N, C-alpha and C positions, 0 to 999 in steps of 0.2 A: 635515487635511481629512477629513470623514466623509461617507459616502454616505447620502443620505436613504432611509428605508425604502421609499419608492415608486420609488426609482431603478431597480432591476432590472426591475420590472414595466413602467415607462415605456419602458425600453430595448427590452424584448420587444415592446411594443405598437408602438413606432416601427419596429422591424424588420419586423413583420407588415404594417403599413401600407405601408412602402416596397416590400416584395415584391409586394404586390397592385398598387400603382401601376406597378411595373416590368412586371408581366405584361400589364397593359392597354396600356401604351405600346409594348412590344415586339410584342405581338399585333397591334395596329393598324398598326404600321409594316410587319410582315412580310406582313400580308394584302394590302398594296398594293405590295409589292416586286416589280417585273416580272421581274427576273432570277433569282428564287429557284425558279421552277417552280411549276406549279399545285398539285400534291399537297402540297408542303411549305407553301405559303401557306395552303391549306385546313386542314391539320392545325394550324398555328400559330394561325390565327384561331379555330378551333373550341375549342382548348385555352384560349385567353384568354377566350372567351365562357362556357365551362362552369365556369371555376375557382370563382367565388364561389357559384353555385348548388350545385355539387357539394360544396364545403366546408361549406355550411350543412346540406345533407342528411347529410353524414358526421357532423356534430356532433349533429343533432337526431334522427336515425333511431334512435339507441340509447336515447332517453328515452321515458318513458311517454307524454308529450304528442305526440310526433311519430312514434311507431312505427307507428301504424295507417295514417297517410297516407304517410309517407316511408319506412317500412320496406322496401316492395318496390323502392324506388329506391336502396337503400344501396350497390348495386354501382357507382353512378355516380362516387363519390369515388375508389375504387381505380382505376377505368378512366381517369379524368382524370389521376390521378397517374402511371400507367404511360404514358399518351399523352404527357405532358410529358417523361417520361424518353426516350421514343422520339424526340420532337422535338429534344431536346438531342443525342442521338447522331447524328441526321441532320444537324443544323447543324454538328457537329464534322466529320462526313464531308465536308461541302461545303467545309470549310476556309476559311470567310469571316470567322470570328470568332477572335480571338486566344485562345491557350491560357490566358492569365492569367485570363480570365473564364470560359471554357468548362469548364475542369477543376473549379473549385469548384462551378459549377452542376450539372455531371454528378454529382458525389459527393453533393451535397445532394439532388438529385432521386432518386438511387438509394435513399437512406435513407428519403425520404418515400414512395416507391412501395413499398418493402419493408414498412414499418410499416402502410401503408394496406391492402395486400393481405393481410398476416397477420391484421390485425384483422378484415377482412371475412370471410376464410375461417373464422376461429374463430367469428364471429357466426352463420354458417349451419350450425355443427355439425361442421366438419372437424377431426379430431383432429391437432394439431400438436405437435411436440416443444417442450419449454420453451425450448431455446436459440434458437429462431426469434424469440422475443420480446425478445432481448437489445437490439437497436437501439431497439425501442419503449420498453423500460424505461429505457434510457439517455436518450432524449429526454424521457421523463416526469420523470426525475430533474433534468434541466436546467430544465424548465418549473416544477417545484415550487420549485427554488432561486430562480428569478427571479420567478415570479408568485404563489407561495404554494401551499399544499396543495390549494386548491380546484380546481386544474387537473389533479390526479392522475388522476381517473377518465377524463378526456377524452383521455389519451394524446397521441399525436403528430398528432391530427387538426387541431390548430391550427398545425402546422408547414407552411408554404406552399412548394410547389415553385416553380421559376422557369424561364421560357422562356429559351432561348439566342438571342442575336442572330444574324441571318443575313447580316450585312454588317459590314465594318469601320466603326469610328467615324470620322465626318468632322469633327465639331466638338469644341471643347475641353470644353464642358459635357457632351457625350455621353460622352467618355472619362472625365470625372470621375464621372459617374453609374455607369458600368460598373465603375470601380475601387471605388466605394463599395459596390456590390452584391457584388462579389467579396470585399471585406473582411468584410462582414456574414455572407456564407455561410461563409467560412473560420472566423470566430469561432464560429458555431453548430456547425460540424463539429468544431472543436477542443474545445468544451465537451462535445459528445456523445462524442467519442473518449476524453476524460478520464473520463467517467461509464461508459463501456462495460465496463471490467474489474469495476467494482462491480456492474453489472447482471448480469454473468455469475456473479459470486460469490453474488448474491442468489438466482438461479435454482438454483445448485448447493446453496445452503443449504436451500432448500425441499425438495430431494430428500433431504437428510440428515435432515429432520424425521421421516421414516418410521422411521429407526433410533433417533432420540433421544427419541421419545415414551415416557412412562412406561406401564407395563402397566396398562390400565384395570381397575378392579374391577367386579364384577357387583353394581351397586347398584340397589336398587328405588326410592330416594327422590330420585334426581337428576332435576331437571326439565330438559327439553331443548325449546327453542322457537325462535321467529323474531321479528324486529321487523316489525311491520305498518305500512303507510302511509307509511314514511319519516319525516322530521322535519316535523311538522305545523305550518303557519302558519295553519291554519284547519281547517274540516271536510274530511276526505278526499273525493276525487272518488268518485262512485258506482262507476265502473268499477274503480278501484284497490281500493276497499274490498271489492267483490264478489270480485275475483280473489285478493287477499291472504288473505281469510278462507277462501275455497274451498281455496286451497293449504294453509293450516294444517290445515283439516279433513281433507284427503286424506292428509296426513302423520301425523295423530294426535298433534300436539305436546302437551306438557304444560305449556308456559309461553308467554306472549305478552308482547311488549315494545312499548310505545307511547311515543313521544317528542313533546313539544310545545315549540315555541319560546316564549320568554317572553311574546310578545304573541299567541300563537296559541290559547291555551286559553280561547276564548270559550264562552259558554253553548251556542251552536248547535254548535260543534265537539265539545264534550264530550257533548252529547246524541247527535250522530251516531256517535261512537265507542262510546258506551254501547249504542246500539241494535245496532250491528254485532257487539258481543261479548256481547250479552245471553244468548243461548242457550248460551254456552260457559263462563260464569263458574263453573259448578259443577264443571268438569273440568280447569281450567287455573289456573296461578298467573299473576297479572297484575303486571307491572313497569312503572311509569310514570316517565319522566325529564322534568325541566324543563330546557330548554336556555337558559342565560342569555346566550349569545353574541348580539351582540358587546359586552356589558357588561363593562368591564374589572374592575369591583369589584362585589360582590354587591349591597350596599345602602349608599348613601352619605347619603341624606337621609331624613327622616321620611316624606315622601310616597312616595318610591320604596319604602321599607321596607313601608309599609302596603299599597301596591299589590301588591307581590310576595307578601306573606303572604296577601293576599286571593285571589290566583291559586292558591296552594297549597291554601288551604282549599276553593276551588271544585272543584279537581281531585279532592281526596281524598273530598269528600262525594258527588260525582257518580259517580266511577268505582270507588270503594272498592278501590284496588289492594292487593295483598299486600305489595309493596315499592315504596317511593317514593324516587327519587334526586333530591335537591334542586338539582342542577346537572349539566349534561352533562359538564363537566370543571371542574377548579379551575385557572384560568390563573395560577398563582403564578410570578413571575419574581424575578430578583435584587432584593432590597430590598423585596419585598412583605411586607405585614403579615399573618402567619399568624393573629393574633388576630382580625382583621376577618373572615376566612373562618370561623374557629371560631365567632365570634359569630353569623354568618349561619346556620350549620348548627344551632346551638342554637335560634335563633328559629324556623327551619323545622321542627325536631323538635317544638317546643312547639305550633306551629300544627297539625301533623299529629295530635298527641295530642288536641288539643281537638276535632278533627273525627272522629277514629276511633283509639282507643288500640291497636287490633290491627294497625295498619299499621307495618311496620318501615321506618325511615328509614335509607338507605344513604349512605355516603361515597363519592364518585367518585374513583378514583385511576387513574393511567396506569402507575405503577411505573417511571417513567423519570427521576426527579429526586429530589434530597434533600428537596424540598418535599413530594413524595408520601410519602416515608418518614416525615417528621415528622407529617403529618396521619394517616397510617395507624397510626402508633404511638399517637397520641391515642385512636383507636378501639380498637385491639387490646388496649391495657392497661386498658380499662374506665373511662377517665376522661371519656367523652363520653356524651351522650344518644343517640348514633346506635347502631343495633342491627345493622348489616351493613356490608359493604364491597362496592362495585360496581367491578369492574375494567373500565375502558373501553378499547376498542381505540385505541392511539395514532394520531395523524393521519398518514396516508401512511407506515406503517411497513414495514420489510422483514420477511421471515419470521424472520430471526435476531433482530431487535429484539423481535418479538412473543414469541418463545420466551424471550428474556432477561427480558421483562416478567413472564411467568408464573413463571419461576424466582425472580424477586425477590419476588413475592407469597408463594411457598412458603417463602422464607427468612424473611420477616417473620413468617409464621405459626408457624415453628419456634421463635420466641423467646417465645411466649406459651402458657400452658397451655390456656385456654379460648378457642378461636378463634371469633369471631362468624361468622355465615353469610357466605359470599363468593359473589358472582354474577359470572360472566364475561359481560359485555354486548357481545358482538360480536367477531368475528374480522376482521382486516384483509382487505379485499376490493377488488381492482382487476383483475378477470379480463381486461379489455381491454388492460391494460398488461403483466401477467405471464402471462396464459394461464389457461385453466380447470383445467389439471392442477395448477398451483401453488396456485390458489384451493382446489381440493379437498384438497390436502395440508395446507394451513393449517387448514381447517375440521376435518379429521380429527385434527390435533394438538390443537386446542382441545378437542374432544370427549374424546379419550383422557386429556388432562391433567386435565380436570375430573372425569372418572370415577375417576381415580387418587387424588384427595384427598377424604377424607370430609367436610371442612368446606366444600367447594364444594356449594352447594345447587342451583345451576342454571346453565345456559349457554345464551346466545342466539347461535345460529350465524351470524346475519346477517340482512339484509333479505330479506323474502319474494320480492320482485320488484324490477326496476329502476324507479326513479323518475326523478329528474332526471339521474342518471348510471348507467352500467352497473356496478352493484355487487351486485345481488341474486342469489339462488339460481335465479331464473328470469328470462329476458330479457323485455323489454317486448313482444316479439312472441309470448310464450307458450312458448318453447322452454326446457326444463329444462337447467340447467348440471350439470357433473359433481358439484359440491358438493351439489346437490339429491339426486342419487342416493346420495351418502354419508349425508346426513341420513335419507333414507328407509330405508337399510339399518340404521342405528343404532337408529332408532325401532322398526323391525320386530323387531329382536333384543330390545329392551327390553320390547316387548309380550309376547314369547314367554318372558321370563325367569321361571322358576319362583319361586313365593313363598318356597320354602325357601332360595333363593340370595340373596335380598335381605338387606340389613343388618338385624341384630336391632334392635328398638326401643330407642332410647336414653332416658335420663332426660329428662323433659319440660323444655324450655327455659323461660327466664323468660317471664312473661306478655306482655312487650312484643315478644317475637320471634315469637309465634304468633297465629294468628287464632282466635277462639273458635268453637265449633261453632254458636252462634246469634248473631244480630246484632239490634240494635234495629230495629224496623220502619222501612223506608225505601221510597222509590219505585224503588229499584234491586234487582236480584236479589242474594241472599246471596253472599258471597265465600268461596271455599274456603280451607282452611288451606294455607300454602305448604309 
């Protein structure tokens, strides 16, 4: 018997729906229970009434879309979670519900209240020790295992607390429902408890990154930058474009990264991005990525092939990037045909050359599998038309996994004499799950590692600001995270770097790797050399 791929996600969704229904039922019953006392009835009814609104606020207040309206109300979710914890303690003190149900509910509510309070305190700028995020990170690990990596940035906000009953069960179906809720809570707590040691080790590993980072070199040619606008499914919103570009200008970055979904690179979206970056193209290196997800294979039919190549041609002609990554990642799995992806990258490189021969096409790798090693070897040994390697941050990685990925790329590079340019496109970021201190240390490690290897041409430290999830260097409300201060310090030091300390000029690379000093006349501004 095999578990279908949607099985864990369906189980989590059923548990979520069951806990919501439980809270409404218990809240309605307690609000009308005459022997429970007026204050207890009022608290129980208020908690049941506020649960869903507070949960939605907790989820949406951290996003760019909801921060302006819901940001001032973000305190409502931790207040509701703590109130439900108080209600559970009160119900246990009354002694009207059995310990079989009350103890699992009390423990679950303690975890939910802890994670909600820690997340809110961090969101308003309170400096917290990394260990305080261990329960939050453990819950995140459970959610990622059950519902996929997309839930990682949302932490434990979708873990629902549960009201405690205030009277013994009278009916058989009531006892069965309480037993089922107790079993579900116990299962969630057991999974969280199993993940807790790993969460603590992850936080300790982030602390060890400070000692394990290589000594950075004082390099003048290393580009340091940010990803703007998130992953675009169309034109960026005016507010996000204005804020992200202003943040990049204030930092003085030397590289910018823009990513499009496979169906988001419309003419209007490209025009909007080109206008936003128009005055900065003379001073920064532009990296553009095409996200193929959720396409399992790059190109299967002739029509799909022509459509995808047309998108690539449109992106290159309108934006004139310095580096183009033809896929956000290569989802190779057991039994996948490497030749199919190699063929796609060859076709993409040919399409880019037809549009602009000066654009370097990069291979995306995560450095976490043998498939990555095979494709990277194809590029590193000079047998491919690709001119660079783009190291993508793995999905929902731990700091030690990210460090292992960087070391794997360094090992690959040690096996070849002429290493092509390598770009580090992003560091793993989940500050709401791991805390801003861990986020800062991971960004610092990525910057130091990139500066220590001369074949790394640039590093994108992360998103400029929060979009759909809290992953940026600046929150959706405009508060700068600790990683932002790290970036600002590094860029200030690089601006103050004397010319004599910069790396001596190397031999000119092949024509396909560099941008010419002049370009054919176009309607777009000229593109600088990377």
